[in-house]
N, C-alpha and C positions, 0 to 999 in steps of 0.2 A: 572372526567374521568370515562369512562365506564368500567365495569368489563370485563376481558378477559375470553374467554371460555378456557377450559382445552387444547384444540387443539392449540389455539393461545399462551397460556402460554408455551407449549412445543416448539413451533416454536421459540419464543423469547429466551427461555433457550438454545436451541440448537445453535442458532445464536451466542450467547455470549460464549458458550462453544467452538465453532469452529472458533471464530473470527480471531485468528492468521492465521489459515490455509486459511481462506477466503482472508485476506489481502495479504498473500504471493501470492496467485493465481492472484489477481487483479494487484499486483505489477508486476508480470511476464508479464501479458498482456500489461501493460502500457509501459514496457521497449521496447517491439516490436514496439509499436506505436510511442515511442519517436524517434527511429531510422528513422522513415519515416516522421514524422511531421516537419512542417516548420512554421515560423511566429507565429501568435497569437495562433494557435492550439498547438504549442509546449509549449508556455508559460502556457496555461491552463493545459496541461499534467503535467508539472513540479509542478504546484500547487497541483494536485491530488497525485503525487508521494510524495511530502512533507507530505501531510495529511496521506497517507498510512504508511510512515516511522514513523511518530509521533505515530500512532496507534500501531505500532510494538515496541515502546519504544526505538527507535534508538536515541542516544545522539544528541542534537541540533547542536553541533559543527560539527559532522560528516555530518549531513543533509546539513548544510550551505556549507561545503566544496564541497559536491557532486553537489549541485545546482549551485554554482558559477563556477564550472568546465564545466558545461553544457555538460557532457559526459555520455551518457547512459551506457557505458560499466562499469563505476564505480558502477552504480546502479545494474547492472547484477552481478558484483562480490559480492556486499553486499547481494544480494538475495541468492547467493550460500551459503554464510556464515550463513545467517538466516535460511536457509532450513536445514543445518547441525545441527544447534542449536535446531531446532524443534524436 
């Protein structure tokens, strides 16, 4: 693996330092898309939502409940809770 320049090291360090904030922002964007998506696009979005929730350390049981309900408003409520925690 090639050495990283100091600039690249700073970028990587800052990404991991702000990872939760980045995931919260992406999750918010995906919620809006979920309300509008249908069919296969909706299925792909749900997979991305699951990945974002896992990165935010949401319990697996809660993720499973949200996905099975197929209700974007539950994700929005969870996002509000996570943003308060932040």
